[in-house]
N, C-alpha and C positions, 0 to 999 in steps of 0.2 A: 636709245642710242644716239647721241648727236654727232653725227659722222664728221670727223676732222677735214679740215681744208688746210691747203698749203699756203694760199694767199687769197687775198682779196683786191679785185681790180675795179676800176671805174670805168663805165662805158658810156658813150655819148648817147644822147636822146635819139631814137629813131621813129619816125613816121608818126609823130603826135605832136600836138601843140599844148601848151598849159591849159586850155580848156576844151580841145576837140576830143572826141572819142573816135576809135576805129568803127566803121561802120559795120553792120552785119554782113556776113558773107554765105549767104545759101549756095549751096551746090546743087546740080542736078538731083532731083528728089524723085521718090516714087510716088506716082499718082494713086490715090485711092479711090477706085471706081466703085466700091461697094456702096450699098444703099445705106451702111453705116458709115457716118463721115469721121467717127472716132478710131475706127479699126486701123491699126499700126501706128497710133500716136506714142512717141517715145515717152518712157516713164519720166514723170516729173521728179524734180529734185529734193521732194520733201521726205524726211526721214520719218516722219509721224504718218505717212501713207503706205501701208503694206502693199506687197505685190498683189494679194489675194483679197484685199478690201473691197466691200460693196460699192462703195464710190469710187474706187481707184481709176477705172477706165474713164469716167467722166472729168475727174480732176486732171489726169492726163491730157486728155483732148482739149479742155478749156485752157490748161496752161500753155499747151503747144499753139494754140489759136490766139494767146494772148489776151483771152477773155477772162481769166480769173488768175489771181496770185496769192501767195501765202501770207500768213501774218509776219513771217519772217521770210528771208530769202530762201531758207531750207526748211522751213516748218509750215505746214498748212493749217493746221489745229482744226481738224475735219468735224470734230464734236462741239466746236464753240458756236453758239447761236449768232446769228447775222443781224445786222441793223439795216435800217431802211436806206441809208445812204449807201451803203455797201451793196445792198440788193440792187440799187439803181444803176451803179456802175456796172455790175455783172450783166444786168438785163441789157442795158445799152450796148455793151460789147457783143453780147450773143446775137442781138438783133442784126447788127452789121456783119458778123461772121455768118449768119444765117442768109445773108443777101439781100437784107432790107437796109433802109437809110432813115436817118432821123434828121428833123429840122434844126435850125440853128438855135442855140438857147435864147431864151428870154430872161426875165427878172422877176419871176413870179413869187417866189419866197423869200421871207426877210431874215430866216434863221439858218441860211446855207452860205452866207457870205464868208469866204475864207476856207470853207470846206473843200477838201481835195475832190470830192464827189459832185462838187456843184455843177459842173458842165453836164454830167450825165443826168442829174435830177431835173435841171431846167430843159434839157432837150426831150427828155421822156415827158416831161408836163407839157410842152409845147405840141408833142404828138398825141397827147390825150391818154397816156399809158398810166401815169401817175397822177394823183391828186393829193392836196394837202390835208391837214387835219383841222383847218379853219383858221381865221384870222391871218391868213396870208403866211401861215407857217407849214413847214414841211415835217417837223419832228424828225430829225436826220438819225439821232442817236437811239430812237425806239426800236425795240426788238421786232422781229416780224414773225407772227404766228403763221401757221401752215395755211389757215384759210385765206389770210391776205396775200400771201405768197401766191396763190392761185390766180389772183386778180393781175399781178405782174405778169404772170405767165401767159393767161388767156389773151389779155390785151396785147402782149408782144406778139403772140401768134397771130392775132388778127390783124395787126399793123403790117407784118410780113407776108402773110399768105391770105388774107381776108377773111372776114367774118362768114358765119353759116347761119342759115335760118332753121337748120335741122335741130329740133328739140333734143336736149340732153336727159337721158332718163335719170332718175334718183339713184344715185350710186351708192349712198351711205346711210346709215341709220342715226348717226349722232350729229348730224348737221342740219336736221329738219328745223326750219324757221331761222337758221342763222344768216346774218346778214349777207354772207358770201356763199351761200348754198348754191346759187346758180353758176358761180364761177367754179366752185369745187366740182359739181357734176360736169361742167363743160371741160375741165381739166383732165377728168377721168375719161371722158368720152374721147378725147383727142389723144390720151396715152401721155400727158404731159406730168401727171402727177398720179401716185398710187396711194391707197390708204395705209394706215397702220396695220388693218387686219382687211379680210375680204368685205367686211361690213361697215367699218369704222374708219373715219379719217383724222380724228383728233384735231378740230380745225383751230382750237386755242393754243395748242402746242407750239412752242417756238420752234422755228426750222432753224436746223444746223448748216454750217457750210458746207458740209458733204453732202447733205440732202439737196442743198441749193444747186451744187455742180451736177448733180444727177438730173434734177428736174431742167436745169438749162440745157444739159445735153439731149434730152428728150426733144426740146424745141428744134435744136439742130437736126435731129433724126427726121422730125417731120418736115422740115424745110428740104432736106436732101431727098427725100421720097417723092416730095411734091415737084421736084426739079427746080426749085428756086436757088437752093444753095449749091455752088459749084462744088465739084469733086475736091476734096482736100489732098494736099500732097505732104508728104513726111519724107524725111532724109536729114542729113547733114545741115545743121544750122548753128550759127555762133554768134553772140551778141556781147557786145562790151559796154558797161555803163560805169558810171560813178558809184561809190560805195554809198547806199542808202544809210540814213541815220540809224536804223535799227540793226544793220549790220555793223557799223562803227562800234555801237554799244556791245554787241556780241564779242567783238574781237579785242575790246579793250580789257586789259588784264589777263588776256588769253593768248592770242597770237600777236598782239601788238600792245606795246608798253610805253608809257610816257618815260622820258628820262633814260631811254636806252638808245637813243639815236636812230630809232625805226623811221622810216620814210613818213612823212605826214600822210594823212588820210586823203587828202586831196592828189596825192601823187599815186594812189593805188586804184585799181580797177577790178571790178567784178566781171570775170569771164564766165558766161553761161553757154555751154557748148554740148552738143550731142555727140555721144560716142557709142560704139557697139559694145555691148557687155559680154561677159563670158557664155550668157545663156543665149546669145544670139540676138537679144532684143535691144533696140535703141534705147538709150537712156540719157537723160540731162545731166550733165555734171557741173560742178561749180568749181572755180578757183579764183584766188585772189592773186594779182601780178602788178608788178610796177607797170605804170602806163606805157613806159617805152619798151616793154616785153610782150605785150599783148598782141600785136600784129604778127610776130614769128610764131608764137604759141599757137594762136588761132589758125593760122595757115598752115602749120606743120601738122597739127592734129587733124586738120582738114584732109591732109594728104594720107595721113594714117588711117583715117576712117574709110576712104575711098580704097586704101590698099587691102582692106579686110581686117586690119590690126584690132584687137579687142582689149578693153580696159575694164577690169571688173567693177571698180569702184571709184567715184570721184567725188568726195565731200570735203567740205571745208574742215580743216584741221581743228578748228574750234570745238566741233562735235567730239574730238579726243581730249579735250582739254589742252591742246596745242602741243601734246605729247607725241614725239616723233615715234617712239616705241610702240604706242598703242595704235598709231595710225598704220605703221608698217605691219604689225601684226594682223591687222584687219585687211591687209592688202589694198590699202586706199591710196590713190594717186592724189598728190597734192602739191602746191606751190608755197605761197608766202607763209612765212612764221618767223616773226623776228625774235629769234634765239640766237644765244651763242654757241660756239663750238664747244663740246664737252672738254673739260679741263681747262679752257682759256676764257679770257673775257672778250674775245674776238666775236664779231657777228658772223654768222653763217652767210653763204650767198643767198639761201633762202629768205635771210631778213631783208634782203633789198628787194625781194620780189622779181629776181631774175634768174630763178631755177625752178625746175619742177621735178618730181619723182614719180616714174610710173611702174604700176604694178611691183611693189616692193618684194613680194613673195618670189615671182618669177625672175625677178631682177634684184637680186640681193646685193648688199654691201659686204664685201669680204675684205678683212684687214689684211696687212701683210704678214700677220702671224696665222692667218687661215681661220680666224673667228667669222661667223656668218651672222648678219643682221637683215631681218628677222631670222629666228632660228629656223622657221619652216623653209626659209629659202635654201637651206642645205640640199634640198631635193633637186635644186636646180644649179649645183655647182658646174655640172658638166655642161658647157655651153654649146657643145657641138650637137647635142640632142635638143634639138629646137621645137619648143612646145607653145601652146597658145599663150599669147601675152608676153613672151619673151622678146627682149630687144637685143638685136645682134647688128654688127657694125655695117653689113650689107643690106640689112633690112630696110624696108621702105620708111619706116618711122624714124630710125636714127638718122639715116640719109636725108629725110626731110628737114631735120634740124641742123645737120652739118652744112647742107647746101646753102642754109641762110645764116651761117657764120656761127652757130653755137657749137658746143663741145659736148662730149659724151664721156661720163665716168668710167665707162668701160675701156677707155683709152688710157687710163691712168697706169703708171709704171709699176708702181709697188702694191697699193690696195687697188681695188676694183669696186667702183660703186655703179653697177650695171643699170640701176633704176635712174640715175642722175643725169640731168641735161641742163645745162645752163650757158649764160651768155659768155662767162669768162672761163668755163672748165673746171671751177673750184666752188 
């Protein structure tokens, strides 16, 4: 259901320049004093990483520390094998997160010029953590086998925490005589890597992105236990950045269309923001907004978080084929969607990136004739019975937007769009 609007108004740009981005605004966060530096990390925004997945805690932790990123902004691809250049970037980031530092990059390898991972590769090489394959080459696209992965890990560990002369016992039966057997045994001794079984390691098997996250998180655990890594802090954070090329590709033909007077991609921003889920767990949500709307939304949702307001889901609407009905039915909170208003050729306020919908089931759209969208929202027609996730006019979330000059669809005279908050009110 593409909810109708009465008018579309233009608003002036606020708090942003053509090239500037609003800065991240972390608020007082909860310090994690546990020996586990990953405890309490917000759930990462990846649709292909399940809540109960083996590698989920590590992926969440490394994402929260900005030490790892997905192949797409909302997809991690945990089962995909990892390349040598990608491994270098993760290891370099984890070393710094663990309390270590790396020297300035040199120019050791001839085959990494123009590679986005060049800086990490060269810094690790300067620290003696990685080596090339001969002939001044690094082989950045080569996939990393599990045995070679332990070399990255053990050298990173020793760089941060120092080497040990304690001999490592033979841990596995299938790596005898393997060139990386000493590193495999040492990684097992340090708790950095585990075998495929109690007696086998599978050193030639290619390591996946999910496994890499877990192994890297083990290094953080060691550093925290040894008192080198500072206590991690988790809580509300929000960052705004330009749309990466991969996201522009995702959106094209879905939430963004050429020839439909959609805002140019350069005017749109990706908001990555922590919100409290219905389950009480902090989760990272994603929204696309116009650049002149990000400051209001970021700050208002920060107020909402601090007030205890809960948002069940905040995914890009492209995960629903940019179908508003599907998104609402899944109780998904979303913003930009360059679509027309149902039955008209007029663009919705969402098409300009200056509107968002929060918890559509708890805050349904009710037409003047009494029809409820989404249908599950009928259970929330009674607005006097305030329950989790509901927006009410005197509530902190609605007030956070109203005091910043935005308007709420719950104030409409005929139809009521309780989920809708926008710069113009329509």
